[in-house]
C-alpha positions in Angstrom: 115.9 -78.0 214.5 116.1 -75.1 212.0 118.6 -73.1 214.0 121.8 -73.0 212.0 124.0 -71.3 214.6 123.9 -70.8 218.4 122.0 -67.9 219.9 124.7 -65.6 221.2 122.5 -62.5 221.7 118.8 -61.8 221.3 117.4 -58.3 221.2 113.8 -57.2 221.2 114.2 -53.7 219.8 111.6 -51.0 220.1 108.7 -53.5 220.5 105.3 -51.9 220.4 102.1 -53.9 220.8 98.6 -52.5 220.8 95.2 -54.0 221.6 91.9 -52.2 221.2 92.1 -49.3 223.7 95.3 -50.5 225.2 99.0 -49.8 224.5 100.5 -52.9 226.1 104.1 -52.5 225.0 105.4 -49.0 224.2 108.8 -49.0 222.4 110.4 -51.7 224.7 114.0 -52.8 224.2 115.5 -55.7 226.1 118.6 -57.8 225.3 119.8 -61.2 226.6 123.1 -63.0 226.0 123.9 -66.7 226.1 124.7 -67.9 229.6 122.6 -65.1 231.2 119.5 -65.1 233.3 117.3 -62.1 232.7 114.4 -61.4 235.0 111.3 -59.5 233.8 109.5 -57.6 236.5 106.4 -55.4 236.5 102.9 -55.0 238.0 99.9 -56.7 236.5 99.2 -55.0 233.1 102.8 -53.7 232.8 103.2 -55.7 229.6 105.6 -58.5 230.7 103.5 -61.4 229.4 102.6 -59.6 226.2 106.3 -59.0 225.5 107.1 -62.6 226.0 104.2 -63.7 223.9 105.6 -61.6 221.1 108.9 -63.3 221.5 107.3 -66.7 221.4 105.3 -65.9 218.3 101.8 -65.9 220.0 101.4 -62.2 219.1 102.8 -60.1 216.2 104.3 -56.7 217.2 102.9 -53.5 215.7 106.4 -52.0 215.8 110.0 -52.8 216.4 112.0 -55.9 215.5 113.6 -59.0 217.0 117.3 -59.7 216.3 119.2 -62.9 216.8 123.0 -62.4 216.6 122.3 -59.0 215.0 120.1 -60.4 212.3 116.4 -59.5 212.1 114.0 -62.4 212.3 110.3 -62.8 212.0 108.6 -65.0 214.6 105.1 -65.6 213.3 104.2 -68.6 215.4 105.4 -70.8 218.3 106.6 -73.3 215.8 108.9 -70.6 214.3 110.1 -69.7 217.7 111.0 -73.3 218.5 112.7 -73.7 215.1 114.8 -70.6 216.0 115.8 -72.1 219.4 113.3 -70.3 221.7 111.3 -72.4 224.2 108.7 -71.4 226.8 107.5 -73.1 230.0 104.1 -71.7 230.9 102.8 -71.3 234.4 100.2 -73.9 233.7 101.9 -77.0 232.3 101.0 -78.3 228.9 101.3 -82.0 229.7 98.9 -85.0 229.2 98.6 -86.7 232.6 97.8 -90.2 231.1 100.9 -90.3 228.9 104.4 -91.1 229.9 107.2 -88.5 230.1 108.6 -89.7 226.8 105.2 -89.7 225.1 104.6 -86.1 226.2 107.9 -85.0 224.9 107.3 -86.8 221.6 104.0 -85.0 221.1 104.3 -82.6 218.1 107.7 -83.9 217.1 108.4 -84.4 213.4 109.0 -88.0 212.5 110.6 -89.4 209.4 108.5 -92.6 209.7 105.0 -93.5 210.6 105.9 -94.1 214.3 108.3 -92.1 216.5 110.9 -94.3 218.2 110.0 -93.8 221.9 113.2 -95.6 222.9 115.3 -93.0 221.2 113.2 -90.3 222.8 113.7 -91.9 226.2 117.5 -92.1 225.6 117.7 -88.5 224.7 115.7 -87.5 227.8 118.1 -89.4 230.0 121.0 -87.7 228.2 119.5 -84.2 228.8 118.6 -85.1 232.4 122.2 -86.2 233.1 123.6 -83.1 231.4 121.7 -80.7 233.6 121.5 -82.7 236.8 117.7 -83.4 236.5 116.0 -86.4 237.9 113.3 -87.6 235.5 112.1 -91.1 234.6 111.2 -91.1 230.9 108.8 -94.1 231.5 106.8 -92.6 234.4 103.3 -91.4 233.7 102.9 -87.6 234.2 100.0 -88.1 236.7 102.5 -90.0 239.0 104.9 -87.0 239.1 105.0 -84.2 241.7 104.5 -80.6 240.5 108.3 -80.0 240.5 108.9 -83.1 238.5 106.3 -82.0 235.9 108.0 -78.7 235.6 111.3 -80.5 234.9 109.5 -82.4 232.1 108.4 -79.1 230.6 112.0 -77.9 230.7 113.4 -81.1 229.1 110.7 -80.9 226.5 111.9 -77.4 225.5 115.5 -78.5 225.6 114.7 -81.6 223.5 113.3 -79.3 220.8 116.6 -77.4 220.7 115.8 -74.5 223.0 118.8 -72.2 223.5 116.7 -69.4 225.0 114.2 -70.5 227.6 111.3 -68.4 228.9 109.7 -69.3 232.2 106.5 -67.7 233.4 106.2 -67.5 237.2 108.3 -70.7 237.6 108.1 -71.1 241.3 104.4 -70.2 241.8 103.3 -73.8 242.5 106.5 -75.2 244.0 107.5 -76.1 247.5 110.4 -74.1 249.0 112.7 -77.1 248.4 111.5 -77.5 244.8 112.0 -73.8 244.3 115.6 -74.0 245.6 116.2 -77.0 243.2 114.9 -74.9 240.3 117.2 -72.0 241.1 120.2 -74.3 241.2 119.0 -75.9 237.9 118.6 -72.6 236.1 122.1 -71.5 237.3 123.6 -74.8 235.9 121.8 -74.3 232.6 123.1 -70.7 232.4 126.7 -71.9 233.1 126.3 -74.3 230.2 125.4 -71.5 227.8 121.6 -71.3 228.0 119.9 -67.9 227.9 117.0 -67.8 230.3 114.2 -65.2 230.8 112.0 -65.5 233.9 108.8 -63.6 234.5 108.3 -63.3 238.3 106.4 -61.3 241.0 108.8 -62.6 243.7 111.6 -60.1 244.4 113.6 -62.6 246.5 113.4 -65.1 243.6 114.6 -62.5 241.1 117.6 -61.6 243.4 118.5 -65.3 243.8 118.3 -66.3 240.1 119.0 -63.4 237.8 122.1 -61.7 236.4 120.1 -58.6 235.2 116.6 -57.3 235.7 114.4 -55.4 233.3 111.5 -53.6 234.9 108.3 -52.7 232.9 105.9 -50.0 234.1 102.7 -49.0 232.2 104.0 -50.8 229.1 107.3 -49.0 229.0 110.8 -50.1 230.1 111.5 -48.4 233.4 115.0 -49.6 233.8 117.4 -52.5 233.2 119.8 -53.1 236.1 122.5 -55.6 237.1 121.2 -57.7 239.9 124.3 -57.2 242.0 123.8 -53.4 241.8 120.2 -53.4 243.1 118.0 -54.7 245.9 114.4 -55.6 246.5 113.4 -52.1 247.7 114.8 -50.4 244.6 113.1 -53.0 242.3 109.8 -52.4 244.0 110.2 -48.7 243.6 110.9 -49.1 239.9 107.8 -51.3 239.6 105.2 -49.2 241.3 106.8 -45.7 241.5 106.7 -45.6 245.3 108.2 -47.2 248.4 106.4 -50.3 249.6 105.3 -50.9 253.2 106.6 -53.9 255.2 103.2 -55.5 255.9 103.3 -58.1 258.7 101.3 -58.9 261.8 102.5 -57.2 264.9 102.6 -58.9 268.3 100.4 -61.7 269.5 96.9 -62.0 268.4 94.1 -60.7 270.6 92.5 -64.1 270.1 89.3 -64.8 271.9 86.7 -67.5 271.6 86.7 -70.2 268.9 84.6 -68.8 266.0 85.1 -71.6 263.5 85.4 -75.3 264.6 86.0 -78.1 262.1 85.8 -81.7 263.4 86.9 -84.7 261.4 85.9 -83.2 258.1 85.6 -85.6 255.1 84.9 -84.4 251.6 84.9 -86.0 248.1 86.6 -84.3 245.2 85.5 -83.7 241.7 86.8 -87.1 240.5 84.9 -89.0 243.2 88.0 -89.7 245.3 88.6 -88.4 248.9 89.8 -84.8 248.9 89.7 -84.3 252.7 90.4 -87.1 255.1 89.5 -86.2 258.7 90.4 -82.5 258.9 90.2 -80.9 262.4 91.0 -77.4 263.2 89.8 -74.3 265.2 90.0 -70.6 264.5 89.7 -68.0 267.2 88.4 -64.4 267.0 91.2 -62.0 266.3 93.7 -64.5 264.8 94.8 -65.5 261.3 95.1 -69.3 260.7 97.3 -69.8 257.7 96.8 -73.0 255.6 99.9 -73.9 253.6 100.4 -76.5 251.0 101.0 -77.2 247.4 97.8 -76.6 245.4 95.7 -79.7 245.0 96.0 -81.1 248.5 92.5 -80.3 249.6 92.6 -76.6 250.3 90.1 -75.7 247.6 87.7 -78.4 248.8 88.1 -77.2 252.4 87.1 -73.6 251.5 84.2 -74.8 249.4 82.9 -77.2 252.1 83.0 -74.6 254.9 81.3 -72.0 252.7 78.5 -74.4 251.6 79.7 -74.8 248.0 80.6 -78.5 248.4 78.8 -81.4 250.1 80.3 -82.6 253.3 80.6 -86.4 253.5 81.6 -86.7 257.1 82.4 -84.6 260.2 81.0 -81.3 261.3 81.5 -77.5 260.9 80.3 -75.0 263.4 80.4 -71.2 263.2 80.2 -69.4 266.6 78.7 -72.5 268.1 76.1 -73.0 265.4 76.2 -76.1 263.3 76.5 -75.1 259.6 77.3 -78.5 258.2 75.8 -78.8 254.7 73.8 -75.7 255.2 73.1 -73.5 252.1 75.6 -70.8 251.2 72.9 -68.2 252.1 72.4 -69.7 255.6 76.2 -69.8 256.2 76.6 -66.2 255.0 73.8 -65.1 257.4 75.5 -67.1 260.2 78.6 -64.8 259.8 80.9 -66.2 257.1 82.8 -64.0 254.7 84.5 -65.6 251.7 87.2 -64.4 249.3 87.2 -67.3 246.8 90.1 -68.6 244.7 88.3 -67.6 241.5 87.6 -63.9 242.0 86.0 -63.4 238.6 83.6 -66.3 238.3 82.9 -67.2 241.9 83.7 -64.0 243.8 81.8 -61.8 241.4 79.5 -61.9 238.4 81.5 -60.4 235.6 78.5 -59.1 233.6 77.0 -57.4 236.7 77.9 -53.8 237.5 80.2 -52.6 240.3 77.2 -51.7 242.5 75.4 -54.9 241.8 78.4 -57.0 242.9 78.9 -54.8 246.0 75.4 -55.7 247.3 75.2 -59.3 246.1 75.0 -60.7 249.6 72.7 -58.2 251.1 70.4 -57.0 248.3 67.5 -59.0 249.9 67.5 -57.2 253.2 67.7 -53.8 254.9 69.2 -51.3 254.4 69.3 -52.1 250.6 65.8 -53.2 250.1 62.3 -53.1 251.7 59.6 -55.6 250.7 61.9 -56.7 247.8 62.2 -53.2 246.4 65.8 -52.0 246.0 66.7 -48.6 247.4 68.7 -47.5 244.4 69.8 -44.1 245.7 71.1 -45.5 249.0 72.8 -48.4 247.1 74.6 -46.1 244.7 75.7 -43.7 247.5 77.0 -46.6 249.6 78.7 -48.2 246.6 80.4 -44.9 245.7 81.7 -44.7 249.3 83.1 -48.3 249.1 84.7 -47.7 245.7 86.4 -44.6 247.2 87.4 -46.1 250.5 88.8 -49.3 249.0 90.5 -47.6 246.0 88.6 -49.5 243.3 89.6 -47.9 240.0 86.6 -47.9 237.7 85.2 -45.3 235.2 81.7 -45.7 236.6 79.6 -47.6 239.1 77.7 -49.1 236.1 80.9 -50.6 234.6 80.7 -54.4 234.3 83.0 -55.9 236.9 84.6 -58.3 234.4 86.3 -55.2 232.7 88.3 -54.5 235.9 91.8 -55.7 236.5 92.4 -58.6 238.9 93.6 -56.3 241.6 90.6 -54.0 241.3 88.2 -57.0 241.4 89.9 -58.2 244.6 89.5 -54.7 246.1 85.8 -54.9 245.3 85.4 -58.3 247.0 87.4 -57.1 250.0 85.1 -54.1 250.3 82.0 -56.2 250.2 83.2 -58.9 252.5 85.0 -56.9 255.2 82.3 -54.2 255.5 79.8 -56.9 256.3 81.8 -57.6 259.5 81.7 -61.4 259.4 82.7 -63.4 262.3 85.0 -65.6 260.1 86.7 -64.5 256.9 88.1 -67.2 254.5 90.6 -65.8 252.1 91.6 -68.4 249.5 94.7 -67.5 247.5 93.8 -63.8 247.9 97.0 -62.5 246.2 97.4 -65.1 243.4 98.2 -63.3 240.2 98.3 -59.9 241.8 101.2 -57.5 241.5 103.2 -56.2 244.4 101.1 -53.1 244.9 97.8 -55.0 244.9 99.3 -57.7 247.2 100.4 -55.0 249.7 96.8 -53.8 249.9 95.3 -57.2 250.3 97.7 -57.9 253.2 96.7 -54.7 254.9 93.0 -55.6 254.7 93.6 -59.1 256.1 95.4 -57.7 259.1 92.6 -55.1 259.4 90.1 -57.9 259.6 92.2 -59.5 262.3 92.4 -56.3 264.3 88.6 -56.0 264.1 88.2 -59.3 265.9 87.4 -61.5 262.9 88.8 -65.0 262.7 90.7 -65.3 259.4 91.5 -68.4 257.4 94.3 -67.6 255.0 94.9 -70.2 252.3 98.1 -69.6 250.3 101.0 -71.2 248.5 103.2 -68.2 249.3 105.1 -69.1 252.4 106.4 -65.5 252.9 102.7 -64.4 252.9 101.7 -67.2 255.3 104.5 -66.4 257.7 104.0 -62.6 257.6 100.3 -62.6 258.3 99.5 -65.8 260.3 99.4 -66.5 264.0 99.0 -70.3 263.5 99.9 -72.4 260.5 98.3 -75.7 259.4 100.0 -77.6 256.5 97.7 -79.6 254.2 99.0 -82.7 252.3 97.0 -85.3 250.5 93.8 -84.1 252.2 95.2 -84.3 255.7 96.7 -81.8 258.2 100.3 -82.7 258.5 100.8 -80.4 261.5 99.4 -77.2 263.1 101.9 -75.0 264.8 102.5 -71.4 266.0 103.9 -69.3 263.2 107.1 -68.8 265.2 107.9 -72.6 264.7 107.0 -72.5 261.0 110.3 -71.7 259.2 110.4 -72.3 255.5 112.5 -75.5 255.8 109.9 -77.1 258.2 107.0 -75.9 256.1 108.6 -77.2 252.9 109.1 -80.7 254.2 105.6 -80.9 255.6 104.2 -79.7 252.2 106.1 -82.5 250.6 104.5 -85.0 253.0 107.6 -85.5 255.2 107.1 -85.5 259.0 103.4 -86.2 259.4 102.1 -85.2 262.8 98.3 -84.6 262.7 97.3 -81.9 265.1 94.4 -79.6 265.2 
């Protein structure tokens, strides 16, 4: 390690970063001290990730400087950042599944000989694990580890390389509640032992639990830096979006009616040729939200794809309003009354190169009122598209703007406009707020409850348990391609859900 002294303080002073047509960071100054957890908050596009990419050497600033212990440093690459004692754990882990923990940690390490001594690496891993209270087997293969264990490997990898300041991007996004609690405890232990930690997060409760101070970015500028003990989630939300946020949650019991979606003993094969769904059975009623909880990768994606006609069903049956739609084409399923907000809003939910108006009529362009005898009614289409853009608050310079140029939140508004206004019988919303800021999330939640109030049956797939519990009437927990349990939301506290998400307490119901 090239660090000659400990990082006592690090300051990013007056950092400015421009991209073509965008001022991402505008004279931003933040400071962090050893033994402190600093949370970085802000809406999508506020400049958080850009700022941290500057600190980690992925971007070079157009103005300002970085000082370690009062001395200016130039960080021109991640290697330089690592040599200076700065580590980063990305939201999507940088691990090779077929290698062991020790082998993953050894990747990229400098070796004095032709071969790196993996025994010494394993010994150092055990030493670091003991120091910070981590449970990691150096000899385990990464594919054998849970998501939480893989994250620990990423943290140990950074510590192994001498990290004294650790950056974590959305660290609890893919964790169970129990794993998230363990991470909070770990980060606090690390801070107590002198580590400086910066977390990027959308979750205000997480920020309040972990951090000592919070820096809030808005429109590329520093809105405020406050001590966590002197603030609250409401104040932080106000600093982020410039207005008070609504408390969005379902009210009262659902006005549920007849079953509109019935899934019986559903079996589906995954991309690797292994079973992804193993006998899933559930029912969704009109006017209710069924929340599907679970750690990503336990069959939720395959479930949404199978029901919507995007993946072949190997066994079982799916019916929509009493009509068998098993292995029907996506078009037939859409026409039967299914609306779909997919996980990948840019590549599946929309066509990025198509204009706003083209994406808004994607599912209805072949039929009245938008076409007659295969001829598009352009005037009607543009008028209707303008109405939807206005009503759903899609921020776009023009109806002809390629959809791929919109922010994630605006793309999601466009998809919501298209799907909800079609008045489907069933609406599947797969991870509808993933990657969205607090303002966009508030809007999505409002629209889901609007769909519920209009009598649609809604299937909400999410890893965010606060979201599941706020919007759902019933909750089903997926684990390893099975339903662990289906229960009324009143019985679904975070402790119960977290254990079920980890595969504890199996009780198939549906």
